[in-house]
N, C-alpha and C positions, 0 to 999 in steps of 0.2 A: 422603502428608501429612507435613509436617515437624513436629518437636516442638521446643519451647524447651529450651535447656540453660543451664548456668551459665557456659559459655564466653563471652568477651566478643564474639566474632564467630561466631555459629552459621552453619554452612554447609549447603548442600544435599547430598544424597547424590551420590557420585561416579558419575555415570551413564556414564562411559566404560568401565566394566567390563562384561563380557559378561552378567552376571546383574542388571544395573541394572533397577529396576522402572519402570513407567510411572506417574508420580505424578499421578493423575487430579485430585485436589482442587486442587493448586497450578496445574496446567496450566489447568483451567477458570477459576480466578481470573484468570490472565493473559489468557485468551481473553475473559473478561468485560470486563477493563480495556481490551483492544484494541478491543472492540466499541464501548464508550462513547467512547473517545478518537477513533476514526475516524468516529463519527457526527458529532462536531463538526468534524473536519478536512474532512469532506465538504460543509460548508456553502457553500463558495465557488461551485461550479458552479450550484446552484439559486439563488444570490443574484445571478448575473450578469445576468439580465434586469432585476432591480431596479436594479442599479448602472448598467446600460446606459441605463435610462430616467432615473434621477435625476441622473447625472453626465454624460450625453451621450457615452458612450464608443463607439468603433468596434470592429470585431472584433479588430484588432491590439492595441488597448489592453486589451480584455478578456483576450486571450490572454497579454499581458504580466503580468497579475496573477498567473498561475501561476508566473512567474519569481520573484516575491518570496517566495511561500510555499515554493518548492522550493530557493531559493538556499542557505539554511543547511544543506541536506543535504550540501553539500561538506565540512562538518565531521564527518560521521559516521565516516569512517575514524579520525580522532583520538579521537572518543568511544569507538569500538570498541576502539582500542588501549589506552585506559585501562581499559575493561571487562574486557580479558584480564588485567589486573594488579590491579585493585581492584574491589570490588563497587559497581556503580552502580545498585542497586535503587531508590534514591530518585529517580533520573531517571524510572524507569518509574512509580513511585508518584505523583509530583507532576504528571506531564505531563497527565493528563486534566483536572485543575482549571485548569491554565494555558491549555491549548488551548481549553477550554470558555469561559473568560473572554474571551479575545482574539477568538474567532470569533463570540461573541455580541454583540460590539461593532461588527462589520463592518456589520451591517444598517443602522445609522444614521450611518455615517461621513460627514462633510460634504464630503469632497474626495477626489480620486484619491490625493493624497499621504498622507492619513491612512489610507486603505485599504491602501496599500503598506506603511506602517510597521507596521500591525497584522498584516499577512500575513508580514512579515519576522520579527516576534517569534513568531508562530505557528509558522513554519518551524523556529525554534530548538527549540521545545518538541516538535515532531514528530520532529526528528532525535534529540533526547535520549531519546525513547521507543523509537524503532525500531532504534537501534544495538544496545543490549544485549538487547532483548526476544527476538528469535529465538534468540540464544545461550542465554538462560535456558530457553527451551522445549527446545532440543536437549539440555541437561544433564538436564532433568526427564523426557525421553521415552525414555531408554535406547535399545535397538535399534529401537524403533518411531518413529524420527525423522520419517519421512514422514507418519505419522498425526498426530504432534504438530504439525508444521508446517501440515498441512491444517486442524486445529482452530484453530490460532492465526490463520492467514490467513482462515479462514471467519469468525472473529469480526470481523476488520477489514472484510471484504466485507459482512457483515451490517450493520455500522455505516454503511458507505457506502450500503447499501440504505435504511436508515431515515433517514439524513440529509436527503435531499430532502423526505421527507414531514414531518419535523420543521420544516424551513424553511417549507414551504407552510402548515403549521398555525400556526406562530408568526407569520407575516406576516398570516394571515387573522384570528387571534383575539387576538394581542398587539399587532399593528401594528409597524412598523419601529422606532418610538420606544421601545417596551417590549420589544424583542427581547432585550435584555440579561438579562432574567429567566431565560432558559434556562440560564445559566451554573451555576446552583446544583446541578443534577444532577451536573455534573462534579466539583464539590467533594465531594459525597456519595460519589461513587465513589472519589475519592482517599482518603477516610477509610477505606473498606472495604479498599482495597489496602494501606494502612498496617497495618491490623489483621491482614490475612492474610499479607502478604509481608515484613514488617519483619525477619524472621529468615531470609529466603531470600536467599542471595548470588547475584550475577549471574555467577559463575564457579565452576568445579568445585572441590570441597574438596580440599586437600592437593596441588594440582597447581601446581608452580612455573611461572611464565610463561615460555614459550619466547622465545628471542631473535628479534628482528624480522628478522635476517638470514636466518633459515630460512624466512621467509614468501615472499621474493622469487622464488626459482627456480620454484616452482609458479605464483606469481602472473603471471609473465611469459608463461607458456604458456596460462594460463586466462583472464585478464581481458580481453586484447585481443579474443579471440573472443566473450566474453560481451558486451563493448561493442558489437560488430557486431550481435549478436542484439538487444540492447536498442534500439539506434538503429533497426533495421529495424522492430521491433514498436511502438515508442513513439509514432509518429505516429498509428497506428490507435488505440492506447490513449488518447492525448490527445484525439483527435477524439471518442471515445465518452464519456470521463469528464468532459471539460471543456466540450465544445460540443454534447452531445446535446440538452440542454434548449433551447438556443438554436436548434439545427437543427429540432427539432420545432415550435418556435414560429414561426420565420422562414420555413422552407422548406415544412413540411407544414401550417402555419397552424392548429395546434391551440391550445386555450386553455392557460393556465399550469398548471392542475392536471394536465391530461393530459400536458403536457410534463415536469413534475416526476415524474409517475408512470412515464413511460417510462424515466427514469434508475433509478428504484426497481426496475422490472422487470429491467432489465439487470443491476444490482448483485445483485438477489435470485437470478438465475440464476448469477451469479458465486459466490455463497455455496455453492451446490450443486457447482459446478465445483471450487472450492477444497477442499471437503470430500472430494471423490472423487479428485482428481488425485494428491495426495501419497500417499495410501494405495495407489492403483494403481501408483505408481512404486516403492513398496516391494516389490511383488510382480512387476511386469513389467519394471522397469528405467526409469531416468530418461529415457534417450534415446528409447525407443519411445513413451512417453506424450507427451513434448514434440513429437515429430515429427507425430503426429496433430493435436495442438492447434494447432501452428504452421501446418499445411497447411489445416485446416478453417476457422479463424476468418476469414482474409481472404476466402475464398470465400463464406462466409455473409454477411459484411458487404456484398460486392458484390451478393449476392442481395437483401439488405435495401434497398439503394439503388435497385434497378431493378425490384423486384417490386411488384405491386399492393398497395394499402393494407391489404386484408384479411389479407395475410400478415405484416404488420408485427409483430404480437404473437408468433407462434411463432418468427419469425426473430430478434427481440430476445432471446427466451429462449435460443435456440441460440447467439446471438452472445455473450451474457453468460457462458454456460457455458464456451465455448471460448476467448474472448479473455482472460478474467481468470484462468482455472484454471492457467496455467503458473507463476505466481509461487511457490506453495509448493513446486513441484518444483524450480525454480531455486534457491530458498533451501536446500532439502535438499541439492542438488548442491554448493552452496558449502560447506555444513557437512561434507559428505563429504570434500571435497578438502582442507580446512584444519582438521584436527582439533585442532591446537595453537594456532591463531589464529582461532578461530571468530568472536569479536566483531569483530576487526580486518577479517577477510574480509567479514563481514556489513556492516560499516560501508562498505567499498569498494563492495559491491553496492548498498546503499541510496543512497550518494552518486551512483553512476552512474544508477541507476533514477530517482531524483527529479530530478536536474539535467537529464538528457536529456529527461525528461517535460516539465519546465518549458520548455526550449528548443523542444521539439516543439510544445507548446501555443501558444507565441508565434508560431512559424513557420506553424502551422496558421491562426492568426488573420490573419497577413499574406497567406497564400495565398488565404484566403477573401475578403479584401478585393479581391484581384486577379481571381480566376476564379470566385468564388462558393463558398458553403459546400458545396454538393453535390459539385462537382468536387474540392474539397479532401479530402472524405471518400473519393472514389474513389482519389485519389493515395495516401492513407495505406494503403488496403487492398492496393494493388498493391505498394507498398514493403515491406509486412509479409512478403510471400512470399520476399523475399531473405534472410530469417533462416535458411532451410533449409540452404544451403551451410555457414554458420558452425556450425550444430548438428552437421552431419556431421563437422566437424573438432574440435569441443570434446572435450577428453580424456575417454576412455571411463570412466576410473576414477572421475571425479567424477559420472558419470551412472548408475552401477550401482545395482541394487536394494540396499537396506540389508540 
């Protein structure tokens, strides 16, 4: 826990030292903020059937909506660069309220253009939250960085688990025209974050910012391979997180509640995967944990697509656990590699992750229009297996156990 002082800019403990504590209270506050923020940012996928019906959109147009919400993530390296030099805690504090407001307005947007503008603004808020957030967690976690990242990512995954259910409830009981009322929970959470985190800096105390020139040598060897991994995996991730509700409704012909529930099941299993993966990587090494996750998830997805319906539930659980779990391990690997530029490196990772996901979602939609949604899902699973050669070449130092 941090305590208030008379200094004009109170800072967090310097957790770069060997004896740095795991600051549970502050970490759980950030985890809670991540949970609520990502609950709202997860509204888009379960709203796609409504937008498809009201605005008459095809799969390609539905997939293009992900481009608008992810496009501002290209700014996250610059936000991260600032976060390595000044405290950007107010970005983290305000983001839940802003994201909640914008996503609660999407439900009754009158046109594709208005939806696109709302999603662009939401993307700015998402980028502002996610660039400094993991760096704050790493500073607060001490040598247990994998555990801290697991908790942080589990909070986000839990939000994405709850999001589809919140949307289904809101459309059923508030209707689309009153969907905006959901925004007030986000404002309440921002108030709590201000109370708890206003004296917590988003960079380590007493640490002068390193020169950006020292970032590039390691970045040139690390990020091209990481980009390969993200591209290979992201079509599968986009298929699951963007199109699963539509897939369940259009291909498997289930009702909307069951379709939304399928995404909740997937994301709920992802919470468990995110909780376990980072901690396991602290003990067994980043590379070993990532190898098994990268190898198993595409195979489970293929099994899900070709197995009988009665196996859908256990396969969805296994798919969520393996497909979503790598993110905290990758985040911890980035923090391992760039100890003097953690927010900058995290910003680059987030920009790659979000922008490639947006492009993948759009291309998945176009592919589905051409060959059908089921074959597009098959293609994404096969492509995900090509991440394994890149993982083998990724610098070992960045994937060691902490």
